[in-house]
Backbone bond lengths (Angstrom), bond angles and torsions (degrees), N, CA, C in turn:
res aa  C-N    CA-C-N  psi(-1)  N-CA   C-N-CA  omega(-1)  CA-C   N-CA-C  phi
1 M - - - 1.474 - - 1.514 106.13 -
2 Y 1.333 113.86 130.28 1.429 119.53 176.39 1.543 107.70 -102.93
3 T 1.306 117.65 113.94 1.454 123.58 -177.50 1.491 113.22 -157.39
4 K 1.297 116.06 153.50 1.464 121.74 172.40 1.536 108.41 -99.83
5 S 1.324 117.83 -3.22 1.460 122.94 -178.75 1.535 111.31 -105.37
6 R 1.299 115.77 53.83 1.445 122.74 -178.83 1.537 112.34 -50.48
7 H 1.326 116.09 -37.86 1.461 120.58 -177.96 1.516 113.79 -58.83
8 L 1.340 116.76 -25.38 1.443 118.89 -179.19 1.538 113.54 -73.71
9 V 1.325 117.37 -24.93 1.449 120.94 -176.68 1.506 112.80 -110.41
10 E 1.319 119.03 -12.09 1.458 121.28 -178.19 1.535 113.89 -52.08
11 P 1.352 119.75 -37.74 1.459 118.53 -178.88 1.528 112.86 -60.51
12 W 1.324 119.23 -24.80 1.441 123.22 -176.78 1.524 113.54 -97.43
13 L 1.287 117.45 -10.42 1.480 119.97 -176.64 1.511 111.32 -63.04
14 E 1.335 118.16 -40.40 1.416 120.32 -179.06 1.549 110.81 -65.49
15 K 1.320 116.64 -39.72 1.469 120.81 178.67 1.528 110.40 -65.91
16 A 1.324 116.00 -28.27 1.480 118.91 -177.91 1.534 111.75 -74.56
17 D 1.326 116.94 -11.23 1.438 122.98 174.13 1.576 112.47 48.88
18 G 1.339 115.68 47.61 1.441 121.21 176.71 1.527 116.51 82.64
19 R 1.327 116.75 0.20 1.467 119.16 -179.64 1.513 112.91 -84.35
20 V 1.335 117.88 -7.62 1.453 122.71 176.75 1.517 108.75 -124.91
21 T 1.319 115.69 131.23 1.446 119.22 175.19 1.530 107.81 -121.23
22 I 1.342 113.11 147.16 1.486 120.39 -179.93 1.505 106.60 -106.12
23 R 1.332 114.13 130.23 1.467 120.24 177.48 1.526 109.02 -129.23
24 D 1.309 114.90 153.32 1.473 120.70 178.00 1.542 109.82 -78.63
25 Y 1.269 116.44 163.62 1.458 121.87 179.77 1.535 111.42 -57.48
26 I 1.312 116.08 146.55 1.461 122.67 176.32 1.553 107.51 -134.42
27 P 1.342 119.14 162.07 1.445 118.68 177.43 1.508 114.09 -56.25
28 R 1.339 115.91 148.72 1.477 122.41 -172.20 1.543 111.90 -53.25
29 K 1.308 116.90 -50.87 1.472 119.49 -176.51 1.521 111.21 -60.10
30 E 1.338 115.94 -40.55 1.466 120.67 176.58 1.518 110.72 -64.89
31 L 1.334 115.93 -39.66 1.456 120.70 179.94 1.518 111.47 -62.32
32 I 1.332 117.02 -46.71 1.467 120.64 -179.84 1.544 109.60 -60.54
33 K 1.317 116.90 -39.42 1.444 119.46 177.51 1.519 112.20 -62.90
34 E 1.358 116.36 -43.50 1.439 121.25 178.16 1.538 112.08 -65.38
35 L 1.301 115.92 -44.46 1.448 120.52 179.39 1.576 112.81 -61.52
36 S 1.311 115.13 -32.20 1.464 119.96 -179.05 1.535 111.53 -67.83
37 K 1.328 118.01 -12.07 1.462 123.23 178.80 1.517 111.99 -89.09
38 M 1.350 117.40 -10.11 1.451 122.37 -174.64 1.526 112.04 -79.06
39 D 1.330 116.81 154.50 1.482 120.07 176.45 1.554 108.60 -65.77
40 F 1.309 117.30 -44.59 1.439 121.69 177.59 1.524 108.11 -158.37
41 L 1.328 115.06 165.21 1.471 121.59 -179.37 1.491 109.61 -117.35
42 V 1.324 117.37 154.89 1.453 121.82 -178.25 1.516 110.50 -116.49
43 N 1.329 116.97 131.18 1.447 122.90 173.79 1.551 107.09 -112.74
44 F 1.332 114.69 117.50 1.464 117.48 172.76 1.527 106.76 -88.58
45 E 1.331 114.49 114.84 1.461 121.34 -171.28 1.528 113.50 -63.76
46 N 1.335 114.93 147.56 1.475 121.61 171.28 1.518 107.62 -67.17
47 S 1.315 116.89 160.53 1.450 120.48 176.80 1.531 113.23 -77.31
48 T 1.308 117.09 -12.32 1.487 121.37 176.23 1.515 107.95 -124.22
49 S 1.331 115.81 160.90 1.427 121.77 178.73 1.519 112.46 -99.41
50 I 1.306 115.35 8.34 1.504 119.94 -177.30 1.498 112.48 -68.72
51 Q 1.308 117.31 -33.68 1.463 120.75 -176.92 1.527 110.60 -125.66
52 M 1.361 112.50 154.26 1.465 119.21 178.83 1.555 105.97 -112.57
53 P 1.325 116.83 130.24 1.477 117.72 178.93 1.532 111.29 -60.88
54 S 1.307 116.07 136.12 1.476 118.82 -179.86 1.502 112.51 -65.63
55 K 1.336 118.40 -19.97 1.471 119.73 177.38 1.544 110.68 -64.60
56 L 1.319 118.32 -24.74 1.471 119.69 178.64 1.538 111.50 -64.20
57 I 1.340 115.55 -30.19 1.487 118.53 173.93 1.493 109.28 -62.95
58 D 1.348 116.02 -47.33 1.457 120.22 -179.89 1.537 110.60 -64.81
59 Y 1.342 116.73 -39.06 1.434 119.14 177.99 1.515 111.50 -62.53
60 Y 1.324 117.44 -40.79 1.470 122.88 177.69 1.528 109.42 -58.49
61 L 1.345 116.22 -44.11 1.454 120.56 -178.91 1.517 114.10 -63.25
62 T 1.321 118.09 -23.10 1.466 121.19 -177.64 1.536 110.65 -78.08
63 G 1.333 118.16 -20.82 1.429 121.09 -177.27 1.497 115.53 74.67
64 R 1.332 118.35 9.04 1.436 124.38 -177.94 1.541 110.47 -91.31
65 P 1.336 118.66 153.07 1.464 120.42 174.57 1.529 110.11 -65.89
66 V 1.327 115.41 145.72 1.441 121.43 -179.86 1.535 110.89 -119.86
67 L 1.334 114.91 128.45 1.446 122.02 174.09 1.536 106.68 -97.55
68 S 1.299 116.61 121.63 1.480 119.90 177.35 1.484 108.59 -101.93
69 V 1.322 115.01 122.34 1.486 121.60 -175.32 1.526 109.29 -112.14
70 P 1.341 116.30 120.18 1.461 119.55 176.74 1.533 111.60 -68.42
71 S 1.305 116.49 158.23 1.470 118.58 179.13 1.526 109.91 -74.66
72 Q 1.336 118.53 -20.84 1.435 122.80 178.27 1.535 109.02 -126.14
73 N 1.311 118.09 156.19 1.469 122.46 175.78 1.544 114.12 53.69
74 I 1.287 116.51 57.74 1.466 121.24 178.09 1.499 110.20 -67.56
75 D 1.336 116.46 129.19 1.458 122.20 178.00 1.517 109.29 -82.90
76 K 1.317 114.68 99.89 1.498 120.16 -175.27 1.521 111.01 -62.12
77 E 1.319 117.24 -34.01 1.473 120.58 178.84 1.509 111.96 -62.40
78 T 1.334 116.86 -44.09 1.465 119.78 177.86 1.512 110.43 -63.27
79 V 1.318 118.47 -44.58 1.446 121.67 179.28 1.523 109.98 -60.56
80 N 1.307 117.29 -45.85 1.480 120.31 178.58 1.518 111.85 -62.58
81 N 1.337 115.76 -38.53 1.471 120.01 175.99 1.526 111.01 -57.36
82 F 1.323 115.70 -46.64 1.485 120.41 -179.64 1.513 110.03 -61.76
83 L 1.351 115.45 -43.95 1.476 120.21 -179.64 1.524 111.45 -62.17
84 N 1.322 116.78 -23.52 1.468 121.88 -179.99 1.532 112.44 -101.36
85 G 1.338 117.12 11.13 1.467 121.11 175.97 1.493 116.01 86.67
86 N 1.307 119.33 7.61 1.455 123.57 178.03 1.537 108.12 -95.56
87 Y 1.304 117.55 102.99 1.447 122.73 -177.33 1.514 114.60 -101.26
88 S 1.331 117.19 24.73 1.472 120.46 -175.20 1.521 112.28 -61.59
89 N 1.286 119.47 -23.71 1.482 123.18 178.58 1.523 113.58 -99.79
90 K 1.308 114.46 24.90 1.500 118.42 179.64 1.513 110.76 -65.36
91 V 1.316 115.24 158.79 1.472 122.32 176.59 1.524 107.91 -65.81
92 E 1.306 115.01 132.18 1.456 120.87 175.09 1.523 108.39 -96.65
93 F 1.286 117.90 117.17 1.475 122.89 178.91 1.482 111.53 -86.66
94 N 1.317 117.86 130.20 1.458 121.84 179.77 1.521 109.25 -124.11
95 N 1.325 116.37 130.71 1.452 122.69 173.35 1.541 111.81 59.16
96 M 1.312 116.54 36.08 1.487 120.50 -178.98 1.533 113.42 -72.55
97 D 1.335 116.35 -19.34 1.457 118.93 -179.91 1.524 113.14 -60.32
98 R 1.337 116.80 -22.07 1.464 120.42 178.53 1.551 109.43 -64.41
99 F 1.321 119.28 -18.21 1.453 122.32 179.93 1.519 114.08 -96.02
100 R 1.317 118.44 -4.59 1.455 120.81 175.98 1.539 108.54 -60.27
101 I 1.330 114.68 138.21 1.457 118.81 -172.46 1.524 112.73 -57.56
102 D 1.344 118.26 -37.01 1.466 117.71 179.35 1.549 111.73 -67.55
103 N 1.277 117.47 -35.48 1.474 120.75 176.11 1.525 111.23 -68.04
104 V 1.337 116.40 -41.08 1.453 119.99 179.73 1.531 109.49 -65.20
105 C 1.355 117.33 -42.26 1.465 121.33 177.60 1.494 112.75 -61.14
106 N 1.340 114.24 -42.83 1.497 118.79 178.22 1.504 112.75 -62.24
107 R 1.325 116.15 -35.40 1.506 119.16 177.18 1.530 110.63 -68.16
108 F 1.340 116.24 -40.23 1.446 119.03 178.04 1.536 111.38 -65.01
109 L 1.337 115.66 -42.38 1.449 118.34 176.41 1.509 112.73 -62.53
110 G 1.336 115.93 -38.58 1.459 119.87 174.74 1.512 111.80 -62.19
111 L 1.294 118.70 -40.50 1.456 121.58 176.80 1.536 110.64 -61.49
112 A 1.320 115.87 -43.61 1.463 121.26 179.61 1.526 111.64 -62.27
113 R 1.339 116.05 -35.58 1.505 121.90 178.04 1.517 111.33 -77.32
114 G 1.330 116.15 -15.03 1.459 120.34 -177.52 1.489 113.43 88.60
115 D 1.358 117.10 15.90 1.473 120.32 178.69 1.532 107.67 -63.75
116 K 1.336 113.50 148.01 1.477 117.76 173.54 1.512 109.27 -79.48
117 H 1.301 117.33 137.60 1.467 119.68 178.57 1.522 111.10 -114.29
118 E 1.297 115.11 162.34 1.449 122.17 -179.12 1.517 111.25 -83.66
């Protein structure tokens, strides 16, 4: 887990019995490289569906399976499946290329030129 809020997770580190490590922030490109080495990644869902966490874009770029965990009613079977290498309930990413930095930049440039957008 990459966080500067270590105090928020310390109570659970002992229960994790060494399966969770806490690391400080690192540059984004380095982070994506490190995340791509993981078995799977975990997304703790927002309480609303209005916004998508930007980390999901980075997770998509890693090519690793993503377990999305709701804040309520956690499906223990799905979590256990992931822990056992069964990623059948992984997050399915759709149309993520729209978030690639070159595509985002081209849209901004188009706006600056006055292009009509969809």
